C-alpha positions in Angstrom: -123.2 10.1 -136.3 -125.0 7.8 -133.8 -128.2 9.0 -132.1 -128.5 8.0 -128.4 -131.9 8.2 -126.9 -131.8 9.1 -123.2 -134.7 8.5 -120.9 -137.0 11.4 -120.0 -136.4 13.3 -116.8 -139.2 13.4 -114.2 -140.6 16.7 -115.3 -140.8 15.8 -119.0 -142.3 12.4 -118.1 -144.9 14.1 -116.0 -145.7 16.4 -118.9 -146.1 13.4 -121.2 -148.4 11.6 -118.8 -150.4 14.8 -118.2 -150.9 15.2 -122.0 -151.8 11.5 -122.4 -154.4 11.6 -119.7 -155.6 15.1 -120.3 -155.0 16.0 -116.6 -153.2 18.9 -114.9 -149.5 17.9 -114.2 -150.0 18.3 -110.4 -152.8 15.7 -110.5 -150.8 13.0 -112.3 -147.4 13.7 -110.6 -147.8 10.9 -108.2 -148.4 8.4 -111.0 -145.6 9.8 -113.2 -143.2 9.5 -110.2 -144.0 5.8 -109.9 -143.6 5.3 -113.6 -140.3 7.1 -113.5 -139.0 4.9 -110.7 -140.0 1.8 -112.6 -139.0 2.7 -116.1 -136.1 5.2 -115.5 -137.9 7.4 -118.0 -137.6 5.1 -121.0 -140.4 6.3 -123.3 -141.0 2.9 -124.9 -141.3 1.2 -121.5 -143.5 4.0 -120.1 -146.0 3.6 -123.0 -146.0 -0.2 -122.7 -146.4 -0.2 -119.0 -149.3 2.2 -119.2 -151.0 -0.1 -121.7 -150.4 -2.9 -119.3 -151.9 -1.0 -116.4 -155.0 -0.2 -118.6 -155.4 -3.8 -119.7 -155.2 -5.0 -116.1 -157.8 -2.4 -115.0 -155.3 -0.5 -112.8 -155.7 2.6 -115.0 -159.3 3.3 -115.7 -161.5 6.1 -117.0 -164.1 7.0 -114.4 -167.3 8.2 -116.1 -168.7 9.9 -113.0 -165.5 11.8 -112.3 -164.9 12.3 -116.1 -161.2 11.6 -115.7 -158.6 8.8 -115.5 -158.1 7.2 -112.1 -155.6 4.8 -110.7 -154.5 2.9 -107.5 -151.0 4.1 -106.6 -150.4 1.3 -104.0 -151.2 -1.5 -106.4 -149.3 0.1 -109.3 -146.3 0.6 -107.0 -146.3 -3.1 -106.3 -146.5 -4.1 -110.0 -143.6 -5.9 -111.6 -142.9 -4.0 -114.7 -140.6 -6.7 -116.2 -143.2 -9.5 -116.2 -146.0 -7.2 -117.4 -144.0 -5.6 -120.2 -142.5 -8.9 -121.4 -146.0 -10.4 -121.5 -147.3 -7.4 -123.4 -144.4 -7.4 -125.8 -144.7 -11.1 -126.5 -148.5 -10.8 -127.1 -147.9 -7.9 -129.5 -145.1 -9.6 -131.4 -147.1 -12.8 -131.8 -149.6 -10.7 -133.7 -147.1 -9.3 -136.2 -146.7 -10.4 -139.8 -144.4 -13.3 -140.6 -141.7 -11.0 -142.1 -141.5 -8.8 -139.1 -141.4 -11.8 -136.7 -138.6 -13.3 -138.8 -136.6 -10.0 -138.7 -137.0 -9.8 -134.9 -135.9 -13.4 -134.5 -132.8 -12.8 -136.7 -131.9 -9.6 -134.9 -132.3 -11.3 -131.5 -129.9 -14.0 -132.5 -127.3 -11.4 -133.5 -127.6 -9.7 -130.1 -128.6 -6.2 -129.2 -127.4 -4.6 -132.5 -126.2 -5.4 -136.0 -125.6 -3.6 -139.3 -128.2 -3.1 -141.9 -125.8 -4.6 -144.5 -126.3 -8.0 -142.9 -130.0 -7.7 -143.4 -129.2 -6.9 -147.0 -127.2 -10.1 -147.4 -130.0 -12.2 -145.9 -132.6 -10.6 -148.1 -130.9 -12.1 -151.1 -131.6 -15.6 -149.9 -134.8 -17.6 -150.5 -135.2 -18.4 -146.8 -135.0 -14.8 -145.6 -136.3 -12.9 -148.7 -138.8 -10.9 -146.6 -136.5 -9.6 -143.9 -136.0 -6.1 -145.5 -139.8 -5.7 -145.5 -139.8 -7.0 -141.9 -137.2 -4.4 -141.0 -139.4 -1.6 -142.2 -142.2 -2.9 -140.1 -140.0 -3.3 -137.0 -138.7 0.2 -137.4 -142.3 1.5 -137.8 -143.5 -0.3 -134.8 -140.7 1.1 -132.7 -139.0 -2.2 -131.7 -135.8 -1.2 -133.5 -134.0 2.1 -134.2 -131.4 2.8 -136.9 -128.6 5.4 -136.8 -127.1 7.3 -139.8 -124.3 4.7 -140.1 -126.8 1.9 -140.7 -126.5 0.3 -137.3 -129.7 -1.3 -136.1 -130.4 -1.9 -132.4 -133.3 -2.9 -130.2 -134.8 0.0 -128.3 -134.3 -2.0 -125.0 -132.8 -5.3 -123.8 -136.3 -6.5 -122.9 -137.5 -6.0 -126.4 -134.7 -8.2 -127.6 -135.6 -10.8 -124.9 -139.2 -10.9 -126.1 -138.1 -11.2 -129.7 -135.7 -14.1 -128.8 -138.6 -15.8 -127.0 -140.4 -16.0 -130.4 -138.1 -18.9 -131.1 -139.1 -22.0 -129.2 -136.4 -23.1 -126.8 -136.0 -26.4 -128.5 -135.4 -24.7 -131.9 -132.9 -22.0 -130.8 -129.7 -23.9 -131.6 -131.0 -25.0 -135.0 -132.2 -21.5 -135.8 -128.8 -20.0 -135.0 -127.1 -22.7 -137.1 -129.4 -22.4 -140.1 -129.0 -18.6 -140.0 -125.2 -19.0 -139.9 -125.2 -21.5 -142.8 -127.3 -19.1 -145.0 -125.0 -16.2 -144.3 -121.9 -18.4 -144.9 -123.3 -19.5 -148.3 -124.1 -15.9 -149.3 -120.8 -14.4 -148.1 -118.4 -17.1 -149.0 -115.4 -15.7 -150.9 -116.4 -12.1 -150.1 -114.6 -9.6 -147.9 -117.4 -9.0 -145.3 -115.2 -7.3 -142.7 -116.4 -7.8 -139.1 -119.5 -9.7 -140.3 -117.2 -12.8 -140.3 -117.5 -12.8 -136.5 -121.3 -12.9 -136.7 -121.3 -15.7 -139.3 -118.9 -17.8 -137.3 -120.7 -17.2 -134.0 -124.1 -18.3 -135.5 -122.9 -21.3 -137.4 -120.8 -22.6 -134.4 -124.1 -23.3 -132.6 -124.5 -26.3 -135.0 -121.2 -28.1 -134.2 -123.0 -31.4 -133.7 -124.4 -31.2 -137.3 -121.2 -29.8 -138.8 -119.1 -32.7 -137.5 -121.3 -35.2 -139.4 -119.8 -33.8 -142.7 -116.0 -33.8 -142.8 -115.8 -31.4 -145.9 -118.2 -29.0 -144.1 -116.2 -29.3 -140.9 -113.0 -28.3 -142.6 -114.7 -25.3 -144.3 -116.1 -24.1 -141.0 -112.8 -24.7 -139.3 -111.2 -22.4 -141.9 -114.0 -19.8 -141.3 -113.2 -19.8 -137.6 -109.5 -19.6 -138.2 -110.1 -16.4 -140.3 -112.3 -15.0 -137.6 -109.7 -15.8 -135.0 -107.0 -14.1 -137.0 -109.1 -11.0 -137.5 -109.8 -10.9 -133.8 -106.1 -11.2 -133.0 -105.4 -8.3 -135.4 -108.0 -6.3 -133.4 -106.4 -7.3 -130.1 -109.5 -9.1 -129.0 -107.7 -12.1 -127.5 -110.7 -13.6 -125.8 -112.7 -13.8 -129.0 -109.6 -15.0 -130.9 -109.1 -17.8 -128.4 -112.8 -18.9 -128.8 -112.7 -18.9 -132.6 -109.3 -20.6 -132.9 -110.4 -23.2 -130.4 -113.6 -23.8 -132.4 -111.5 -24.1 -135.6 -109.2 -26.8 -134.0 -112.2 -28.8 -132.6 -113.7 -29.1 -136.0 -110.7 -30.8 -137.6 -110.5 -34.6 -137.7 -108.1 -36.4 -135.4 -105.6 -37.0 -138.2 -105.6 -33.3 -139.3 -101.9 -33.0 -139.3 -101.9 -35.7 -142.0 -105.1 -35.0 -143.9 -105.1 -31.2 -143.6 -101.5 -30.2 -143.0 -101.6 -26.7 -144.4 -104.6 -25.6 -142.3 -103.1 -27.3 -139.2 -99.8 -25.5 -139.8 -101.5 -22.1 -140.1 -103.6 -22.7 -137.0 -100.5 -23.7 -135.1 -98.7 -20.4 -135.9 -101.6 -18.2 -134.8 
């Protein structure tokens, strides 16, 4: 059973803001209405945005009035995307190495993945701390897990901030290395749909793969298997991509040097 977290409605959000600021709901309704408009009631974004407002001095405790005060016009003009991304990035940069590694890995996979993949990676020397990192990411609220073991970021912007932990110049190499580690760990195993994830990651390193003909042929076969599985699932767009990658990794004389693989590819 999957658990879907819907955003708060305006009344519930106002109640939450009222409790947080220790004010009557009628007093903070104008603020909660602005927050609802900007966050669509997403609890994670509401809390992050409120922290951003406080850090920027737009939400302050007034000693003389003995209550929290704010400037509605300035808050209404605030860009939540820039503020929250900056706040998330600052928070993530202060996390432990294991949690940061887990967030980077998850961001490379997309918005979600299965916990079993983290289990595979935890067996490697390079990613031995990712399971500990997962516990930290769950505890900090960046990721949620359902009963089937599916892991996902609580919001696309959280994934974006996590992906930004990887320097732009290192992204391709990070994807490729991640794919190579998974490939080595899962080679010869029936990993189900995880084969798509492995192929997608390792394909980022085509320029490095082509330098080693033996490796090129192995990754070509990996992509062929992924393409065939995609065809079996009627995902023709993905199949076309994997099979095209498979063919592009074979040498020019592949009909002569790798006849069997070329023949199997030709009939898919």
